[in-house]
C-alpha positions as CSV (number, residue, x, y, z in Angstrom):
1,M,93.1,-53.3,100.2
2,L,94.0,-51.0,97.3
3,K,94.1,-51.7,94.0
4,K,96.9,-50.7,91.7
5,Y,94.9,-47.5,90.0
6,D,93.5,-46.8,93.6
7,W,95.0,-44.1,95.1
8,S,95.0,-43.4,98.7
9,I,93.3,-40.5,100.6
10,T,96.8,-38.5,100.9
11,T,97.4,-39.0,97.0
12,K,93.6,-37.6,96.0
13,L,93.8,-34.4,98.7
14,I,97.3,-33.4,97.1
15,I,95.9,-33.9,93.4
16,V,93.2,-31.5,94.7
17,A,94.9,-29.1,96.2
18,C,97.7,-28.8,93.9
19,G,94.9,-28.8,91.0
20,V,93.2,-25.9,92.7
21,V,96.4,-24.2,93.2
22,S,97.7,-24.7,89.4
23,V,94.1,-23.7,88.9
24,L,94.7,-19.8,90.9
25,L,98.1,-19.8,89.9
26,L,97.3,-20.4,86.0
27,T,94.6,-17.7,86.6
28,G,96.7,-15.2,88.4
29,G,99.3,-15.8,85.1
30,L,96.9,-15.0,82.8
31,L,95.2,-11.7,84.2
32,L,99.2,-10.6,85.0
33,L,99.8,-11.3,81.3
34,N,96.8,-9.8,80.3
35,Y,97.3,-6.9,82.5
36,Q,100.8,-6.3,81.5
37,A,100.0,-6.8,77.3
38,D,97.3,-4.7,78.0
39,T,100.3,-2.2,80.0
40,I,102.5,-2.7,77.3
41,E,100.1,-1.6,74.5
42,I,98.6,1.4,76.9
43,Y,102.4,2.9,77.2
44,H,103.1,1.8,73.5
45,Q,100.3,3.8,71.8
46,E,101.1,6.6,74.9
47,Y,104.7,7.2,74.0
48,Q,103.4,7.2,70.2
49,E,101.1,9.4,70.6
50,K,103.9,11.1,72.9
51,I,106.5,10.8,69.8
52,T,104.0,11.8,67.4
53,H,103.1,15.1,69.3
54,T,106.4,16.0,70.0
55,L,108.0,15.8,66.3
56,E,104.7,17.7,65.3
57,T,105.6,20.3,67.6
58,R,109.1,20.2,66.6
59,A,108.6,20.4,63.1
60,R,105.7,23.8,63.4
61,D,108.8,25.4,65.7
62,E,111.6,24.2,62.9
63,Q,109.5,25.9,60.2
64,K,109.1,28.7,61.9
65,A,112.8,28.7,62.5
66,L,113.1,28.2,59.2
67,V,111.0,31.3,58.0
68,A,112.2,33.0,60.9
69,N,115.8,32.6,59.4
70,L,115.0,33.0,55.8
71,R,113.3,36.4,56.9
72,F,116.6,37.4,59.0
73,N,118.8,36.0,55.5
74,I,117.0,38.0,53.5
75,S,116.7,40.8,55.8
76,I,120.5,41.1,55.6
77,F,120.6,40.5,51.7
78,S,118.5,43.0,51.2
79,G,121.0,45.6,52.1
80,S,123.5,44.5,48.8
81,V,120.2,43.8,46.7
82,A,119.4,47.7,47.2
83,G,122.6,48.8,46.3
84,Y,122.6,46.6,43.0
85,L,119.2,48.7,42.7
86,F,120.0,51.2,43.1
87,N,123.4,51.2,41.1
88,Y,120.9,49.6,38.6
89,N,124.2,46.3,38.5
90,E,122.1,43.2,37.1
91,D,125.1,41.2,36.5
92,D,126.4,41.9,40.4
93,M,122.9,41.2,41.4
94,R,122.2,37.6,39.5
95,K,125.6,36.1,40.7
96,A,124.3,37.4,44.6
97,L,121.0,35.8,43.6
98,E,122.9,32.9,42.8
99,T,124.3,32.6,46.5
100,F,121.3,33.7,48.1
101,I,119.8,30.7,45.8
102,A,122.6,28.2,47.6
103,Y,120.0,27.7,50.7
104,P,118.2,24.1,50.3
105,E,115.3,25.2,51.5
106,V,114.6,28.1,48.6
107,L,113.2,27.4,45.3
108,A,113.4,30.7,43.6
109,V,114.0,34.6,44.4
110,K,113.1,37.3,42.2
111,V,114.2,41.0,42.6
112,I,111.4,44.0,41.5
113,D,112.6,47.0,41.0
114,E,111.0,50.4,42.5
115,F,108.7,50.8,39.5
116,G,107.1,47.1,39.8
117,K,109.6,45.5,37.0
118,D,111.2,42.2,37.7
119,F,114.7,43.6,38.0
120,A,116.7,40.2,38.4
121,A,115.5,36.5,39.3
122,A,117.0,33.2,40.0
123,W,115.5,29.7,40.1
124,K,116.3,26.1,40.9
125,Q,116.3,24.0,37.6
126,E,118.9,21.4,37.1
127,E,121.1,23.6,38.6
128,I,120.8,27.3,39.0
129,L,119.3,29.7,36.5
130,T,119.3,33.4,36.5
131,G,117.6,35.8,34.6
132,S,115.4,39.2,34.6
133,T,112.3,37.8,35.8
134,L,111.2,33.9,36.7
135,P,109.9,31.5,33.9
136,D,106.2,30.0,34.3
137,N,106.4,27.2,36.7
138,P,103.8,25.7,38.5
139,A,105.7,24.6,41.0
140,W,106.6,28.1,42.0
141,K,103.0,28.8,42.9
142,Q,102.7,25.7,45.1
143,A,105.5,27.1,47.4
144,R,105.2,29.3,50.2
145,M,106.6,33.0,48.8
146,I,108.4,36.0,51.7
147,E,108.4,39.4,50.2
148,A,110.3,41.9,51.8
149,E,111.2,45.4,51.0
150,V,114.3,47.1,49.6
151,G,115.8,50.2,51.2
152,H,118.3,52.7,50.3
153,M,119.6,55.4,52.1
154,E,115.9,55.4,53.7
155,Q,114.4,55.3,50.2
156,T,112.2,52.1,49.2
157,V,114.1,51.2,45.8
158,G,111.9,47.7,45.4
159,N,111.2,44.5,46.9
160,I,112.3,40.9,47.3
161,K,110.5,37.8,46.5
162,V,111.7,34.5,48.1
163,Y,109.7,31.1,46.9
164,Y,110.6,28.3,49.2
165,T,109.7,25.0,50.6
166,D,109.6,22.9,53.2
167,S,109.6,19.8,51.8
168,V,113.7,18.9,53.2
169,L,112.6,20.0,56.5
170,A,109.2,17.7,56.1
171,A,111.6,14.8,54.8
172,K,113.8,15.4,58.1
173,I,110.9,15.5,60.1
174,R,109.5,12.0,58.2
175,Q,113.0,10.2,58.7
176,R,112.8,11.4,62.6
177,R,109.5,10.3,62.8
178,T,110.9,6.9,60.9
179,E,113.1,6.5,63.0
180,A,110.7,7.2,66.1
181,L,108.6,5.0,65.2
182,S,111.0,2.5,64.4
183,D,112.7,3.3,68.1
184,I,108.8,2.1,69.2
185,R,108.9,-0.8,67.4
186,A,112.3,-1.9,68.7
187,F,111.1,-1.0,72.0
188,Y,107.2,-3.1,71.7
189,K,109.0,-5.9,70.4
190,R,111.4,-6.0,73.4
191,S,108.6,-5.7,76.1
192,R,106.9,-8.1,74.4
193,H,109.9,-10.1,74.3
194,N,110.1,-9.1,77.7
195,L,107.1,-10.1,78.5
196,Q,107.2,-14.2,77.1
197,S,110.5,-14.4,79.2
198,V,108.4,-12.8,82.3
199,V,105.9,-15.5,81.2
200,F,108.2,-18.2,81.2
201,N,109.6,-17.7,84.4
202,Q,106.2,-17.1,86.1
203,I,106.0,-20.6,84.5
204,I,108.9,-22.1,85.8
205,G,108.3,-20.9,88.9
206,V,104.8,-22.2,89.0
207,V,106.2,-25.6,88.1
208,I,109.0,-25.2,90.7
209,L,106.2,-23.5,93.6
210,L,103.8,-26.8,92.4
211,I,106.7,-29.6,93.4
212,I,107.5,-27.6,96.5
213,L,104.1,-27.6,97.6
214,M,103.2,-31.3,96.4
215,L,106.3,-32.7,98.4
216,A,104.8,-29.7,101.3
217,L,101.6,-31.3,101.3
218,W,102.9,-35.2,100.9
219,V,105.1,-34.5,103.8
220,S,102.6,-32.4,105.6
221,L,99.5,-34.8,104.8
222,R,101.8,-37.8,105.7
223,I,102.5,-36.8,109.2
224,L,98.9,-35.5,110.3
225,M,97.0,-37.9,108.1
226,Q,98.5,-40.8,106.5
227,K,100.4,-42.6,109.5
228,P,97.5,-42.3,111.7
229,L,95.0,-43.1,109.2
230,S,97.1,-46.0,108.1
231,L,97.8,-46.9,112.0
232,I,94.1,-47.1,112.2
233,N,93.4,-49.0,109.4
234,Q,95.6,-51.6,110.6
235,E,94.7,-51.9,113.5
236,L,90.8,-52.1,112.1
237,K,92.3,-54.6,109.5
238,M,93.5,-57.2,112.3
239,L,90.3,-56.8,114.2
240,A,88.3,-57.4,111.1
241,K,90.0,-60.7,111.4
242,G,89.4,-61.3,115.0
243,K,93.0,-60.6,116.1
244,L,93.6,-58.0,118.9
245,T,97.1,-56.1,119.4
246,A,98.7,-54.7,122.9
247,K,99.6,-51.9,120.9
248,Q,98.2,-48.6,121.7
249,I,96.6,-46.6,119.4
250,N,97.7,-42.9,120.1
251,Y,97.3,-39.3,118.4
252,K,97.5,-36.1,119.9
253,G,95.0,-33.8,118.9
254,H,91.8,-32.5,119.0
255,D,90.5,-33.3,115.4
256,E,88.3,-35.7,113.6
257,I,91.3,-38.1,113.1
258,A,91.8,-37.7,117.0
259,E,88.1,-38.4,117.3
260,L,88.5,-41.4,114.7
261,T,91.4,-42.8,117.0
262,S,89.3,-42.4,119.9
263,S,86.5,-44.3,118.3
264,A,89.1,-46.9,117.4
265,Q,90.6,-47.5,120.2
266,S,87.3,-47.9,122.0
267,L,86.3,-50.4,119.7
268,K,89.6,-52.1,120.5
269,N,89.4,-51.8,124.1
270,A,85.6,-52.9,124.1
271,M,86.5,-56.1,121.9
272,K,89.2,-56.4,124.3
273,R,86.9,-56.7,127.6
274,T,84.4,-59.0,125.5
275,I,87.0,-61.3,124.9
276,T,88.1,-61.4,128.6
277,Q,84.1,-61.6,129.3
278,A,84.1,-64.6,126.8
279,N,87.1,-66.3,128.1
280,A,85.8,-66.2,131.5
281,I,82.4,-67.3,130.5
282,A,83.9,-69.9,128.9
283,A,86.0,-70.9,131.9
284,G,82.3,-71.1,133.8
285,N,82.5,-67.9,135.5
286,Y,79.3,-66.0,135.3
287,S,79.9,-63.2,138.2
288,G,81.8,-60.4,135.8
289,E,79.9,-57.1,134.7
290,V,79.8,-56.5,130.9
291,Q,80.4,-52.8,130.6
292,L,78.0,-51.3,127.7
293,L,79.9,-48.9,125.4
294,S,76.5,-47.2,125.4
295,E,72.9,-47.8,125.6
296,H,72.5,-48.8,122.1
297,D,75.8,-51.3,122.7
298,E,74.0,-54.7,121.2
299,L,76.8,-56.5,121.2
300,G,77.0,-56.0,125.1
301,L,73.8,-56.3,125.7
302,A,73.5,-59.5,124.0
303,L,77.0,-60.4,125.9
304,A,75.3,-59.4,128.9
305,H,71.7,-60.9,129.0
306,M,74.0,-64.5,127.9
307,T,75.9,-63.8,131.1
308,M,72.9,-63.1,133.3
309,T,71.3,-66.1,131.6
310,L,74.1,-68.4,132.4
311,R,74.7,-66.9,135.9
312,D,71.1,-68.0,136.4
313,M,71.2,-71.0,134.5
314,T,74.3,-71.9,137.1
315,A,73.3,-70.6,139.9
316,A,69.9,-72.9,139.3
317,D,72.4,-76.3,138.9
318,K,74.2,-75.2,142.0
319,R,70.8,-75.1,143.8
320,R,69.5,-78.2,142.2
321,E,72.5,-80.1,143.1
322,W,72.8,-78.5,147.0
323,F,68.8,-79.3,147.3
324,N,70.0,-83.1,146.1
325,N,73.1,-83.0,147.6
326,G,71.4,-82.6,150.7
327,L,68.7,-84.8,150.3
328,A,71.0,-87.4,149.5
329,K,73.4,-87.1,152.3
330,L,70.0,-86.6,154.3
331,D,69.8,-90.5,153.1
332,E,72.3,-91.4,154.2
333,T,72.1,-89.5,157.7
334,T,68.9,-91.7,158.4
335,R,69.8,-95.0,156.4
336,G,70.1,-98.2,158.3
337,I,69.4,-96.7,161.9
338,Q,67.0,-98.3,164.0
339,N,66.7,-95.6,167.3
340,I,65.1,-93.2,167.0
341,N,67.2,-91.1,169.5
342,D,69.8,-91.7,167.1
343,L,67.6,-90.7,163.9
344,A,66.8,-87.4,165.9
345,G,70.5,-86.6,166.5
346,N,72.3,-87.8,163.3
347,I,69.2,-85.4,161.6
348,I,69.5,-82.5,163.7
349,N,73.2,-82.5,163.5
350,F,73.3,-82.7,159.8
351,L,70.3,-80.0,159.1
352,A,72.5,-77.7,161.3
353,K,75.2,-78.1,159.5
354,Y,74.3,-78.3,156.1
355,L,72.3,-75.0,157.1
356,E,74.8,-73.6,158.9
357,A,72.5,-73.0,161.8
358,Q,73.6,-71.7,165.1
359,A,70.8,-74.0,167.4
360,G,68.0,-76.6,166.4
361,V,65.8,-79.7,168.1
362,F,64.0,-82.2,167.0
363,Y,60.4,-83.7,168.9
364,I,58.6,-86.8,168.7
365,I,55.0,-87.0,169.3
366,K,54.1,-88.8,172.5
367,T,51.5,-90.1,174.3
368,E,52.0,-89.1,178.2
369,N,48.7,-90.4,180.5
370,G,46.1,-90.6,177.7
371,Q,47.7,-86.8,176.3
372,H,49.9,-86.5,173.4
373,C,53.0,-84.3,173.9
374,L,56.0,-83.1,172.4
375,W,59.3,-84.6,173.7
376,R,62.5,-83.3,172.8
377,E,64.2,-86.3,171.2
378,A,67.6,-84.5,170.2
379,G,69.0,-81.1,170.2
380,Y,71.7,-78.9,168.6
381,A,73.9,-76.5,170.9
382,L,71.1,-76.0,173.2
383,P,70.8,-74.1,176.2
384,A,70.9,-76.4,179.9
385,D,67.3,-74.4,180.4
386,M,65.4,-76.1,177.6
387,P,62.7,-77.8,178.5
388,E,61.9,-81.5,177.3
389,Q,58.5,-81.7,175.9
390,F,55.4,-79.2,175.0
391,A,52.1,-80.0,175.2
392,L,50.1,-79.3,172.3
393,G,49.1,-75.7,172.0
394,E,52.1,-75.1,174.4
395,G,54.9,-72.8,173.4
396,L,55.7,-72.4,169.6
397,A,56.4,-75.8,169.2
398,G,53.6,-77.2,170.8
399,E,51.9,-74.5,168.6
400,V,53.3,-75.7,165.2
401,A,52.2,-79.3,166.2
402,L,48.4,-78.6,167.2
403,S,48.1,-76.2,164.0
404,K,49.9,-78.7,162.1
405,T,51.1,-75.9,160.0
406,P,55.2,-74.1,159.8
407,I,55.6,-71.1,161.4
408,M,59.2,-68.7,160.4
409,V,59.5,-66.1,163.5
410,E,61.7,-63.1,163.0
411,E,61.2,-61.3,166.3
412,I,61.9,-64.0,169.0
413,P,61.0,-63.3,172.2
414,D,62.4,-62.5,175.3
415,G,63.9,-65.8,177.2
416,Y,62.4,-68.4,174.7
417,M,65.7,-69.3,173.4
418,T,69.4,-68.3,173.7
419,I,72.4,-69.4,171.4
420,Q,75.2,-69.8,173.4
421,S,78.7,-70.4,173.5
422,S,82.4,-69.0,175.0
423,I,82.1,-65.7,173.8
424,I,78.6,-65.2,173.2
425,N,75.4,-65.3,174.5
426,T,72.5,-64.1,172.8
427,K,68.8,-65.2,171.3
428,P,68.8,-66.3,167.5
429,C,67.5,-64.0,165.2
430,S,65.5,-66.3,162.9
431,L,63.2,-69.6,163.7
432,V,61.7,-72.2,161.9
433,L,59.3,-74.8,163.1
434,L,58.3,-77.4,161.0
435,P,55.6,-80.2,161.5
436,L,56.6,-84.0,160.4
437,F,54.4,-85.7,158.7
438,H,53.5,-89.3,157.4
439,E,50.3,-89.1,154.9
440,D,48.9,-86.9,157.2
441,K,49.8,-87.9,160.7
442,L,52.1,-85.6,163.1
443,Q,55.5,-86.9,163.8
444,G,57.0,-84.8,165.1
445,V,57.8,-80.9,165.1
446,L,61.6,-79.6,163.6
447,E,62.7,-76.5,164.8
448,I,65.9,-74.7,163.4
449,A,67.4,-71.2,164.6
450,T,70.0,-69.3,163.8
451,L,71.8,-65.9,164.1
452,Q,70.7,-64.2,160.7
453,S,67.7,-64.9,158.3
454,L,67.3,-68.3,156.4
455,S,67.7,-67.4,153.1
456,E,64.5,-69.0,150.4
457,R,66.8,-71.8,149.6
458,S,67.5,-73.0,153.1
459,L,63.4,-73.0,153.5
460,K,62.8,-74.8,150.4
461,F,65.0,-77.4,151.5
462,I,63.6,-78.2,155.0
463,E,60.1,-78.6,153.5
464,Q,61.3,-81.0,150.8
465,A,63.1,-82.8,153.7
466,A,60.1,-82.3,156.2
467,P,58.5,-85.6,154.5
468,V,61.9,-87.9,154.0
469,I,61.7,-87.2,157.7
470,G,58.6,-87.6,158.5
471,I,59.0,-91.1,156.6
472,A,61.8,-92.1,158.5
473,I,60.4,-91.4,161.9
474,Y,57.6,-93.8,161.0
475,T,58.9,-96.1,159.7
476,I,61.3,-96.9,163.4
477,L,58.3,-96.1,165.2
478,A,56.4,-98.8,163.1
479,V,59.2,-101.5,163.3
480,K,59.4,-100.5,167.1
481,A,55.7,-101.2,167.8
């Protein structure tokens, strides 16, 4: 019986199976999570590098566009500058420069006449200022510069120098980069959040899957294992208590449980046969054969040995009882008889019936004309032509009387004796001739004929009965004398 803290084999198998599945799913989930995290990280880095490359390319393109735009504006503006230089109109030149320097990228503009002297200039400080030349400012030396010739009437009248900066463009690019990186970080956060959601959903899915798996395993194992094992367990418990039920243990399959079921049913059937045999033995029936489960069936071998021993003992008791009853009845047959003829008749009739013989002769030793001979005193189912006397040494009876030794003949000579009835007339199958003594003195000869061979039991009975018969003959003859 299971204790409170013991688990059934089904529960153990479910726990082991769920544990294995949990480890596999957890390992797979961790690997998938790590793979997804690495994928997001790689995608984040690649996307960031791509955005950076795109922004750098765009910055270079915009710088080129800025320079191209400035050159284009300078080429247009140089027409006005050429007129002002040619007419030497410094005031209008300064006004034009104030307009041109309004571009946010332009820091300062300087116009030089054909003689290389500064003609007019405009620059940005806190406000737009103009003058004949640019003041000394280190910022302009660090700024980028575009120089273009100014021509009028296909004649160079001077040149123009434009100092500009790409800081505004760089600020825009930095802002774009910041916005792009912010978008990337936001995407990365969303991806991580989505990944966490996926992991959470996977955990929920694993839990649900485990629950379904546990239920499926529980139902399957209960049907496939627990139910037949419970039946086998119940039957074995009943067998352990010594109680047998008529219920058969049925299980369809070709697996180990089927073998276990077959073994349990075989054990149950063997115990039934053993109990049946034991009951038969208790009732005195020892004829049944014990069916051994195998050559190693110790219980069956012990029961078979006990049955054989009891069978032999019973047979010996029956033989002893048969002997004792026969001798007692023989004694009753001879008791109180005073006539030798009656004695011989009673004895031969009793022996023929008790030994199930078909014929018999009782001979007495008599003296005729001074010679001993065998005289037929009584017979049982004898043919009419059976001789009444034999000389010693004549025939089988005379030979027994002469040799004083018993004779048993299985092959009867033709014409010696026949057993006759209304339906048969045949010679016997077996003859037994036994001398009858009293204190080593021959009293007569007993001859028994049967249609079948006499059993060893019958032969021994005749041998034990011979001395009793010899004494009875002697007693009657002695009284008569």
